C-alpha positions in Angstrom: -35.5 6.4 -22.9 -36.9 9.3 -21.7 -35.3 13.0 -22.1 -34.4 13.4 -18.4 -32.7 9.9 -18.4 -30.5 11.0 -21.6 -29.7 14.1 -19.9 -28.6 12.6 -16.4 -26.5 9.8 -18.3 -24.9 12.8 -20.4 -24.1 14.3 -17.1 -23.0 11.5 -15.5 -20.6 10.8 -18.4 -19.4 14.3 -18.0 -18.6 14.1 -14.6 -16.4 11.2 -15.1 -14.7 12.6 -18.1 -14.0 15.9 -16.1 -12.5 13.5 -13.1 -10.4 11.7 -15.9 -9.1 14.4 -17.4 -7.9 16.2 -13.9 -6.4 12.8 -13.1 -4.5 12.6 -16.4 -3.5 16.4 -16.0 -2.4 15.8 -12.2 0.0 12.8 -13.8 1.3 14.9 -16.5 2.1 17.8 -14.0 4.1 15.1 -11.8 5.8 13.7 -14.6 7.0 17.3 -15.9 8.5 17.7 -12.4 10.3 14.5 -12.3 11.5 15.3 -15.9 12.9 18.8 -15.0 14.8 17.3 -11.9 16.5 14.6 -13.9 17.3 17.1 -16.7 19.1 19.3 -13.8 21.0 16.2 -12.7 22.2 15.4 -16.2 23.4 18.9 -16.6 25.2 18.6 -13.3 26.8 15.2 -14.1 27.9 16.7 -17.4 29.4 19.8 -16.0 31.0 17.7 -13.2 32.5 15.1 -15.7 34.0 18.1 -17.9 35.4 19.8 -14.6 37.3 15.9 -13.8 38.1 15.9 -17.4 39.8 19.2 -17.2 41.4 18.4 -13.7 43.1 15.3 -14.8 44.0 16.7 -18.2 42.3 14.1 -20.0 41.9 15.1 -23.7 39.5 13.7 -26.1 42.3 12.5 -28.2 44.1 10.6 -25.6 40.7 8.6 -24.3 41.3 5.2 -25.5 38.5 3.6 -27.9 35.8 2.1 -26.0 36.5 -1.4 -26.9 39.5 -1.3 -24.8 
């Protein structure tokens, strides 16, 4: 294999690797955004649950065990 062919092959591989890395990075950014939204939703639900427990006067000691 000639030197020029080897260099062309390496450049081709590098281009595909750059494209793959960019695609993976884009996917990671999108997943991070989803994760952040889910964390915000979980915190909001947790606060809402605490508000409802306080509103109805439910104390942790008054909650029936899970098997009931």
